[in-house]
LORO-137101 format. One record per residue (C-alpha): residue number from 1; residue in one letter; z, x, y. Coordinates in nm, 4 decimals. Layout:
# LORO-137101
+-----+------+----------+----------+----------+
: pos : code :       pz :       px :       py :
+-----+------+----------+----------+----------+
: NUM :    A :        Z :        X :        Y :
...
+-----+------+----------+----------+----------+
This chain:
# LORO-137101
+-----+------+----------+----------+----------+
: pos : code :       pz :       px :       py :
+-----+------+----------+----------+----------+
:   1 :    M :  -6.7089 :   4.9414 : -10.1829 :
:   2 :    S :  -7.0235 :   5.1473 : -10.1320 :
:   3 :    K :  -7.3322 :   4.9314 : -10.1937 :
:   4 :    P :  -7.3599 :   4.5861 : -10.3580 :
:   5 :    I :  -7.4489 :   4.5957 : -10.7190 :
:   6 :    Y :  -7.7891 :   4.4318 : -10.6697 :
:   7 :    E :  -7.8892 :   4.7106 : -10.4226 :
:   8 :    L :  -7.7660 :   4.9811 : -10.6653 :
:   9 :    V :  -7.9752 :   4.8357 : -10.9548 :
:  10 :    D :  -8.2750 :   4.7772 : -10.7195 :
:  11 :    E :  -8.2623 :   5.1451 : -10.6172 :
:  12 :    L :  -8.2602 :   5.2922 : -10.9707 :
:  13 :    P :  -8.5610 :   5.5269 : -10.9980 :
:  14 :    T :  -8.8550 :   5.4532 : -11.2293 :
:  15 :    S :  -8.9544 :   5.8235 : -11.2334 :
:  16 :    G :  -8.8158 :   6.1608 : -11.1400 :
:  17 :    T :  -8.6087 :   6.4337 : -11.3145 :
:  18 :    T :  -8.3271 :   6.2132 : -11.4373 :
:  19 :    V :  -8.5642 :   5.9537 : -11.5937 :
:  20 :    M :  -8.7808 :   6.2272 : -11.7502 :
:  21 :    A :  -8.4777 :   6.4062 : -11.8884 :
:  22 :    L :  -8.3400 :   6.0817 : -12.0428 :
:  23 :    N :  -8.6854 :   6.0020 : -12.1858 :
:  24 :    A :  -8.6799 :   6.3476 : -12.3477 :
:  25 :    L :  -8.3820 :   6.2266 : -12.5551 :
:  26 :    D :  -8.5639 :   5.9276 : -12.6978 :
:  27 :    F :  -8.6206 :   6.1195 : -13.0188 :
:  28 :    V :  -8.2463 :   6.1018 : -13.0858 :
:  29 :    I :  -8.2214 :   5.7257 : -13.0608 :
:  30 :    P :  -8.5842 :   5.6099 : -13.0739 :
:  31 :    G :  -8.6576 :   5.3039 : -12.8667 :
:  32 :    Q :  -8.2871 :   5.2207 : -12.8005 :
:  33 :    W :  -8.3034 :   5.2984 : -12.4304 :
:  34 :    Q :  -8.5443 :   5.1456 : -12.1829 :
:  35 :    N :  -8.5271 :   5.2364 : -11.8197 :
:  36 :    L :  -8.4345 :   4.8892 : -11.6962 :
:  37 :    T :  -8.4483 :   4.8715 : -11.3179 :
:  38 :    G :  -8.4407 :   4.5994 : -11.0485 :
:  39 :    F :  -8.1546 :   4.3458 : -11.0407 :
:  40 :    T :  -8.3651 :   4.0299 : -11.0932 :
:  41 :    N :  -8.5685 :   4.2030 : -11.3604 :
:  42 :    T :  -8.2500 :   4.3125 : -11.5370 :
:  43 :    I :  -8.1239 :   3.9484 : -11.5369 :
:  44 :    K :  -8.4550 :   3.8298 : -11.6918 :
:  45 :    V :  -8.4582 :   4.0977 : -11.9598 :
:  46 :    V :  -8.0871 :   4.0673 : -12.0481 :
:  47 :    T :  -8.0753 :   3.6832 : -12.0681 :
:  48 :    G :  -8.4355 :   3.5900 : -12.1335 :
:  49 :    E :  -8.4021 :   3.3351 : -11.8495 :
:  50 :    T :  -8.7109 :   3.2224 : -11.6619 :
:  51 :    D :  -8.5695 :   2.9447 : -11.4464 :
:  52 :    E :  -8.5442 :   3.0818 : -11.0914 :
:  53 :    A :  -8.2494 :   2.8674 : -10.9980 :
:  54 :    M :  -8.0539 :   2.9870 : -11.3087 :
:  55 :    I :  -8.1494 :   3.3486 : -11.2385 :
:  56 :    Q :  -8.0151 :   3.3137 : -10.8821 :
:  57 :    A :  -7.6881 :   3.1580 : -11.0140 :
:  58 :    I :  -7.6455 :   3.4381 : -11.2649 :
:  59 :    G :  -7.7029 :   3.6992 : -10.9978 :
:  60 :    D :  -7.4659 :   3.5336 : -10.7529 :
:  61 :    R :  -7.1944 :   3.5247 : -11.0214 :
:  62 :    A :  -7.2505 :   3.8890 : -11.1239 :
:  63 :    V :  -7.2343 :   3.9988 : -10.7598 :
:  64 :    Y :  -6.9083 :   3.7979 : -10.7188 :
:  65 :    L :  -6.7528 :   3.9625 : -11.0322 :
:  66 :    Y :  -6.8491 :   4.3048 : -10.9070 :
:  67 :    N :  -6.7060 :   4.2397 : -10.5601 :
:  68 :    D :  -6.3726 :   4.1211 : -10.7059 :
:  69 :    E :  -6.1570 :   4.4380 : -10.6679 :
:  70 :    S :  -5.9015 :   4.3050 : -10.9200 :
:  71 :    Q :  -6.1677 :   4.3804 : -11.1811 :
:  72 :    G :  -6.2537 :   4.7373 : -11.2743 :
:  73 :    Y :  -6.6231 :   4.7289 : -11.2113 :
:  74 :    Q :  -6.6287 :   4.9122 : -10.8827 :
:  75 :    R :  -6.3858 :   5.1766 : -11.0177 :
:  76 :    A :  -6.6120 :   5.2352 : -11.3154 :
:  77 :    M :  -6.9103 :   5.2774 : -11.0766 :
:  78 :    W :  -6.7055 :   5.5215 : -10.8659 :
:  79 :    L :  -6.6263 :   5.7205 : -11.1800 :
:  80 :    Y :  -6.9922 :   5.7390 : -11.2813 :
:  81 :    Q :  -7.1119 :   5.8511 : -10.9347 :
:  82 :    T :  -6.8224 :   6.0825 : -10.8664 :
:  83 :    V :  -6.8533 :   6.2793 : -11.1963 :
:  84 :    D :  -7.2237 :   6.3326 : -11.1329 :
:  85 :    N :  -7.1643 :   6.4551 : -10.7824 :
:  86 :    A :  -6.8775 :   6.6793 : -10.8870 :
:  87 :    A :  -7.0808 :   6.8231 : -11.1749 :
:  88 :    G :  -7.3610 :   6.8934 : -10.9337 :
:  89 :    A :  -7.1262 :   7.1035 : -10.7293 :
:  90 :    L :  -7.0224 :   7.2852 : -11.0523 :
:  91 :    G :  -7.3878 :   7.3501 : -11.1193 :
:  92 :    M :  -7.4169 :   7.5172 : -10.7875 :
:  93 :    A :  -7.1093 :   7.7298 : -10.8535 :
:  94 :    A :  -7.2530 :   7.8251 : -11.1884 :
:  95 :    M :  -7.5759 :   7.9307 : -11.0302 :
:  96 :    A :  -7.3912 :   8.1372 : -10.7825 :
:  97 :    N :  -7.1951 :   8.3044 : -11.0608 :
:  98 :    K :  -7.5122 :   8.4026 : -11.2486 :
:  99 :    L :  -7.6583 :   8.5381 : -10.9340 :
: 100 :    G :  -7.3446 :   8.7422 : -10.8921 :
: 101 :    Q :  -7.3984 :   8.8971 : -11.2401 :
: 102 :    D :  -7.7635 :   8.9583 : -11.1935 :
: 103 :    I :  -7.7767 :   9.0931 : -10.8402 :
: 104 :    S :  -7.5329 :   9.3712 : -10.7671 :
: 105 :    F :  -7.4909 :   9.3036 : -10.3937 :
: 106 :    L :  -7.3836 :   8.9546 : -10.4688 :
: 107 :    G :  -7.1326 :   9.0738 : -10.7240 :
: 108 :    F :  -6.8417 :   8.9437 : -10.5119 :
: 109 :    L :  -6.9468 :   8.5915 : -10.6070 :
: 110 :    D :  -6.7951 :   8.6549 : -10.9508 :
: 111 :    N :  -6.4580 :   8.6336 : -10.7849 :
: 112 :    L :  -6.5294 :   8.3107 : -10.6091 :
: 113 :    T :  -6.6900 :   8.0897 : -10.8804 :
: 114 :    P :  -6.5791 :   8.0013 : -11.2389 :
: 115 :    K :  -6.7340 :   8.1544 : -11.5436 :
: 116 :    P :  -7.0122 :   7.9229 : -11.6501 :
: 117 :    E :  -6.9084 :   7.8667 : -12.0117 :
: 118 :    K :  -6.5520 :   7.7938 : -11.9274 :
: 119 :    A :  -6.6455 :   7.5680 : -11.6384 :
: 120 :    Q :  -6.9047 :   7.3940 : -11.8575 :
: 121 :    S :  -6.6575 :   7.3360 : -12.1316 :
: 122 :    I :  -6.4137 :   7.1722 : -11.8860 :
: 123 :    D :  -6.6983 :   6.9728 : -11.7454 :
: 124 :    L :  -6.7860 :   6.8478 : -12.0962 :
: 125 :    C :  -6.4277 :   6.7366 : -12.1652 :
: 126 :    V :  -6.3675 :   6.5719 : -11.8279 :
: 127 :    K :  -6.6985 :   6.3803 : -11.8510 :
: 128 :    L :  -6.6004 :   6.2474 : -12.1943 :
: 129 :    V :  -6.2699 :   6.1265 : -12.0469 :
: 130 :    V :  -6.4593 :   5.9585 : -11.7589 :
: 131 :    E :  -6.6645 :   5.7688 : -12.0160 :
: 132 :    L :  -6.3351 :   5.6554 : -12.1806 :
: 133 :    V :  -6.1714 :   5.5516 : -11.8508 :
: 134 :    A :  -6.4811 :   5.3744 : -11.7304 :
: 135 :    Y :  -6.5014 :   5.1808 : -12.0574 :
: 136 :    C :  -6.1375 :   5.0710 : -12.0094 :
: 137 :    Q :  -6.2058 :   4.9737 : -11.6439 :
: 138 :    I :  -6.5045 :   4.7617 : -11.7369 :
: 139 :    N :  -6.3232 :   4.5892 : -12.0234 :
: 140 :    G :  -5.9990 :   4.5370 : -11.8345 :
: 141 :    I :  -5.7715 :   4.7314 : -12.0648 :
: 142 :    P :  -5.5308 :   5.0091 : -11.9899 :
: 143 :    G :  -5.7061 :   5.3387 : -11.9014 :
: 144 :    D :  -5.5387 :   5.5291 : -12.1788 :
: 145 :    S :  -5.6710 :   5.3070 : -12.4617 :
: 146 :    I :  -5.8173 :   5.5868 : -12.6678 :
: 147 :    G :  -5.8129 :   5.3849 : -12.9913 :
: 148 :    D :  -6.0070 :   5.0916 : -12.8353 :
: 149 :    F :  -6.2656 :   5.3349 : -12.6996 :
: 150 :    L :  -6.3036 :   5.5089 : -13.0266 :
: 151 :    A :  -6.3563 :   5.1731 : -13.2046 :
: 152 :    A :  -6.6131 :   5.0708 : -12.9429 :
: 153 :    L :  -6.8170 :   5.3883 : -12.9819 :
: 154 :    G :  -6.9457 :   5.2651 : -13.3133 :
: 155 :    D :  -7.0958 :   4.9631 : -13.1288 :
: 156 :    Y :  -7.2484 :   5.1681 : -12.8443 :
: 157 :    G :  -7.6167 :   5.0998 : -12.7871 :
: 158 :    G :  -7.8843 :   5.1047 : -12.5138 :
: 159 :    E :  -7.7910 :   5.2787 : -12.1924 :
: 160 :    S :  -7.4295 :   5.3379 : -12.3019 :
: 161 :    L :  -7.5433 :   5.5273 : -12.6172 :
: 162 :    M :  -7.8084 :   5.7139 : -12.4156 :
: 163 :    R :  -7.5275 :   5.8368 : -12.1812 :
: 164 :    M :  -7.3327 :   5.9754 : -12.4805 :
: 165 :    V :  -7.6536 :   6.1398 : -12.6160 :
: 166 :    A :  -7.7097 :   6.2964 : -12.2736 :
: 167 :    L :  -7.3434 :   6.4115 : -12.2630 :
: 168 :    I :  -7.3751 :   6.5783 : -12.6097 :
: 169 :    C :  -7.7148 :   6.7400 : -12.5238 :
: 170 :    F :  -7.6947 :   6.8291 : -12.1544 :
: 171 :    D :  -7.3244 :   6.9211 : -12.1347 :
: 172 :    G :  -7.2655 :   7.0278 : -12.4933 :
: 173 :    L :  -7.5444 :   7.1539 : -12.7155 :
: 174 :    I :  -7.7865 :   7.3050 : -12.4574 :
: 175 :    P :  -7.5415 :   7.5036 : -12.2421 :
: 176 :    L :  -7.2719 :   7.5772 : -12.5042 :
: 177 :    G :  -7.4578 :   7.5874 : -12.8309 :
: 178 :    P :  -7.3916 :   7.4257 : -13.1782 :
: 179 :    H :  -7.0161 :   7.4927 : -13.1582 :
: 180 :    F :  -6.9774 :   7.3051 : -12.8225 :
: 181 :    I :  -6.6983 :   7.0821 : -12.9622 :
: 182 :    D :  -6.4890 :   7.3836 : -13.0752 :
: 183 :    K :  -6.5539 :   7.5539 : -12.7388 :
: 184 :    G :  -6.4301 :   7.2437 : -12.5547 :
: 185 :    L :  -6.1140 :   7.2236 : -12.7642 :
: 186 :    S :  -6.0539 :   7.5936 : -12.7417 :
: 187 :    T :  -6.0908 :   7.5945 : -12.3651 :
: 188 :    L :  -5.8516 :   7.3042 : -12.3214 :
: 189 :    G :  -5.6044 :   7.4678 : -12.5593 :
: 190 :    S :  -5.5814 :   7.7817 : -12.3369 :
: 191 :    L :  -5.6140 :   7.6032 : -12.0073 :
: 192 :    S :  -5.3149 :   7.5748 : -11.7650 :
: 193 :    P :  -5.2649 :   7.2726 : -11.5485 :
: 194 :    Q :  -5.3267 :   7.4910 : -11.2438 :
: 195 :    E :  -5.6656 :   7.5955 : -11.3821 :
: 196 :    L :  -5.7590 :   7.2306 : -11.4473 :
: 197 :    E :  -5.6611 :   7.1426 : -11.0940 :
: 198 :    G :  -5.9055 :   7.4083 : -10.9736 :
: 199 :    N :  -6.1995 :   7.2593 : -11.1572 :
: 200 :    Q :  -6.4281 :   7.0716 : -10.9247 :
: 201 :    T :  -6.5291 :   6.7963 : -11.1775 :
: 202 :    F :  -6.1598 :   6.7267 : -11.2474 :
: 203 :    Q :  -6.0760 :   6.7203 : -10.8806 :
: 204 :    G :  -6.3435 :   6.4534 : -10.8178 :
: 205 :    V :  -6.2141 :   6.2017 : -11.0710 :
: 206 :    S :  -5.8442 :   6.3134 : -11.1128 :
: 207 :    S :  -5.6962 :   6.0054 : -10.9416 :
: 208 :    L :  -5.8179 :   5.7700 : -11.2214 :
: 209 :    I :  -5.7332 :   5.9938 : -11.5138 :
: 210 :    P :  -5.4101 :   5.8800 : -11.6922 :
: 211 :    G :  -5.1237 :   6.1257 : -11.7424 :
: 212 :    G :  -4.9340 :   6.1474 : -11.4150 :
: 213 :    D :  -4.9302 :   6.5046 : -11.3112 :
: 214 :    A :  -5.1834 :   6.7778 : -11.3902 :
: 215 :    A :  -5.0004 :   6.8735 : -11.7165 :
: 216 :    G :  -4.9973 :   6.5163 : -11.8299 :
: 217 :    K :  -5.3692 :   6.4704 : -11.7453 :
: 218 :    L :  -5.4591 :   6.7909 : -11.9286 :
: 219 :    S :  -5.2717 :   6.6532 : -12.2319 :
: 220 :    F :  -5.4565 :   6.3275 : -12.2107 :
: 221 :    I :  -5.7919 :   6.4968 : -12.1758 :
: 222 :    G :  -5.7138 :   6.7124 : -12.4842 :
: 223 :    Q :  -5.6015 :   6.4161 : -12.6880 :
: 224 :    S :  -5.9042 :   6.2150 : -12.5909 :
: 225 :    F :  -6.1525 :   6.4980 : -12.6707 :
: 226 :    D :  -5.9838 :   6.5725 : -13.0020 :
: 227 :    S :  -5.9959 :   6.1965 : -13.0941 :
: 228 :    V :  -6.3725 :   6.1765 : -13.0356 :
: 229 :    K :  -6.4676 :   6.5069 : -13.1966 :
: 230 :    G :  -6.5192 :   6.3372 : -13.5305 :
: 231 :    W :  -6.7624 :   6.0784 : -13.3844 :
: 232 :    M :  -6.9536 :   6.3567 : -13.2005 :
: 233 :    T :  -6.9721 :   6.5751 : -13.5133 :
: 234 :    N :  -7.1050 :   6.2926 : -13.7240 :
: 235 :    F :  -7.3537 :   6.1837 : -13.4581 :
: 236 :    V :  -7.4985 :   6.5357 : -13.4206 :
: 237 :    S :  -7.5194 :   6.5699 : -13.7982 :
: 238 :    S :  -7.6656 :   6.2216 : -13.8715 :
: 239 :    T :  -7.9339 :   6.2508 : -13.6019 :
: 240 :    G :  -8.0254 :   6.6096 : -13.6815 :
: 241 :    L :  -7.9545 :   6.7209 : -13.3299 :
: 242 :    T :  -7.9816 :   7.0902 : -13.2641 :
: 243 :    Q :  -7.9909 :   7.3029 : -12.9513 :
: 244 :    D :  -8.3565 :   7.3890 : -13.0353 :
: 245 :    N :  -8.4869 :   7.0326 : -13.0743 :
: 246 :    A :  -8.2887 :   6.9037 : -12.7742 :
: 247 :    L :  -8.4307 :   7.1879 : -12.5559 :
: 248 :    G :  -8.7758 :   7.1595 : -12.7122 :
: 249 :    N :  -8.8042 :   6.7889 : -12.6223 :
: 250 :    L :  -8.6659 :   6.8481 : -12.2772 :
: 251 :    Q :  -8.9375 :   7.1110 : -12.2171 :
: 252 :    K :  -9.2021 :   6.8409 : -12.2780 :
: 253 :    F :  -9.0863 :   6.6645 : -11.9640 :
: 254 :    V :  -8.9107 :   6.9190 : -11.7441 :
: 255 :    Q :  -9.0269 :   7.2722 : -11.6900 :
: 256 :    I :  -8.7403 :   7.4976 : -11.7952 :
: 257 :    S :  -8.7212 :   7.8350 : -11.9625 :
: 258 :    A :  -8.5797 :   7.8700 : -12.3149 :
: 259 :    D :  -8.4660 :   8.2262 : -12.2420 :
: 260 :    K :  -8.2507 :   8.1168 : -11.9507 :
: 261 :    L :  -8.0220 :   7.8784 : -12.1231 :
: 262 :    D :  -7.7273 :   7.9751 : -11.9022 :
: 263 :    Y :  -7.9364 :   7.8521 : -11.6071 :
: 264 :    V :  -8.0467 :   7.5409 : -11.7799 :
: 265 :    G :  -7.7008 :   7.3827 : -11.7872 :
: 266 :    A :  -7.6620 :   7.4487 : -11.4134 :
: 267 :    F :  -8.0059 :   7.3002 : -11.3498 :
: 268 :    L :  -7.9187 :   6.9868 : -11.5409 :
: 269 :    D :  -7.5944 :   6.9519 : -11.3582 :
: 270 :    V :  -7.7630 :   6.9705 : -11.0188 :
: 271 :    S :  -8.0830 :   6.7733 : -11.1009 :
: 272 :    V :  -7.9973 :   6.5099 : -11.3648 :
: 273 :    K :  -7.7698 :   6.2204 : -11.2569 :
: 274 :    Y :  -7.7474 :   6.0513 : -11.5954 :
: 275 :    Y :  -7.3945 :   5.9147 : -11.5512 :
: 276 :    T :  -7.4888 :   5.7314 : -11.2378 :
: 277 :    H :  -7.8230 :   5.6149 : -11.3710 :
: 278 :    T :  -7.7178 :   5.4820 : -11.7093 :
: 279 :    G :  -7.3728 :   5.3781 : -11.5785 :
: 280 :    T :  -7.5377 :   5.1491 : -11.3198 :
: 281 :    Q :  -7.7429 :   5.0042 : -11.6018 :
: 282 :    T :  -7.4425 :   4.9525 : -11.8264 :
: 283 :    L :  -7.2476 :   4.7766 : -11.5433 :
: 284 :    A :  -7.5425 :   4.5510 : -11.4549 :
: 285 :    R :  -7.5795 :   4.4475 : -11.8215 :
: 286 :    R :  -7.2064 :   4.3745 : -11.8590 :
: 287 :    L :  -7.1852 :   4.1799 : -11.5361 :
: 288 :    I :  -7.4855 :   3.9729 : -11.6223 :
: 289 :    E :  -7.3616 :   3.8982 : -11.9758 :
: 290 :    R :  -7.0271 :   3.7902 : -11.8356 :
: 291 :    A :  -7.1855 :   3.5900 : -11.5633 :
: 292 :    I :  -7.3986 :   3.3766 : -11.7878 :
: 293 :    A :  -7.1074 :   3.3257 : -12.0224 :
: 294 :    E :  -6.9009 :   3.1894 : -11.7381 :
: 295 :    L :  -7.1639 :   2.9543 : -11.5949 :
+-----+------+----------+----------+----------+
């Protein structure tokens, strides 16, 4: 275990690039995400409790549940944190790749780093699977329960829904354009297990992705992404999301250039840790809700 859950929630930032970037997406789901920070404060907001002794009891039970390794909470946290860190490494690689294209004497970098669009497409698909597997870990169901995850998506709200919005915008629409779903499926369709194994984001979380070997994991990622494409398509359509309005709202909070979209995806990978941030909030809420139900 890295840090206790109360420390992770207490350390959530109230400002900075990640918070600003998530606030920029409020126009998609107005008012549905609040940047809830601080462990005691989260208990008070989630439960409405004001009695200090009861707040302490809820906190103690939530910490106990998180520390119980037979539960999936710590593994879910590991997934959220690891996929953010791995994506950051991908962002650096993508940056290096673009430098290689723009500056001749760095051209050799093209041979060392993945093409941004292909790498970004894999990143998108792997991150979606991380959301699925983390959901299964939190809810104590088998990690390959695609149908259960798909059914739960309709009830997603708050920080969990914001995480999906960020996935669609920061890893789909902005770097890949309006056909990001097709690009993800197309990339997976032509990808070999060996290429998947070479992807840094996949390497980071591979141990918890169902499927056995690399070929099985690639099949599971493809099946998962294909199953969720309908939900993502309907969500983008029903909310009126476009690359322009996502980028336009992001520019109100973060200084980025609209004519450097290929750099923007890399910038977001390196600078915005939305999986860790909203994932910590999701885990805190679920632990607190379960704790009070068990007291």
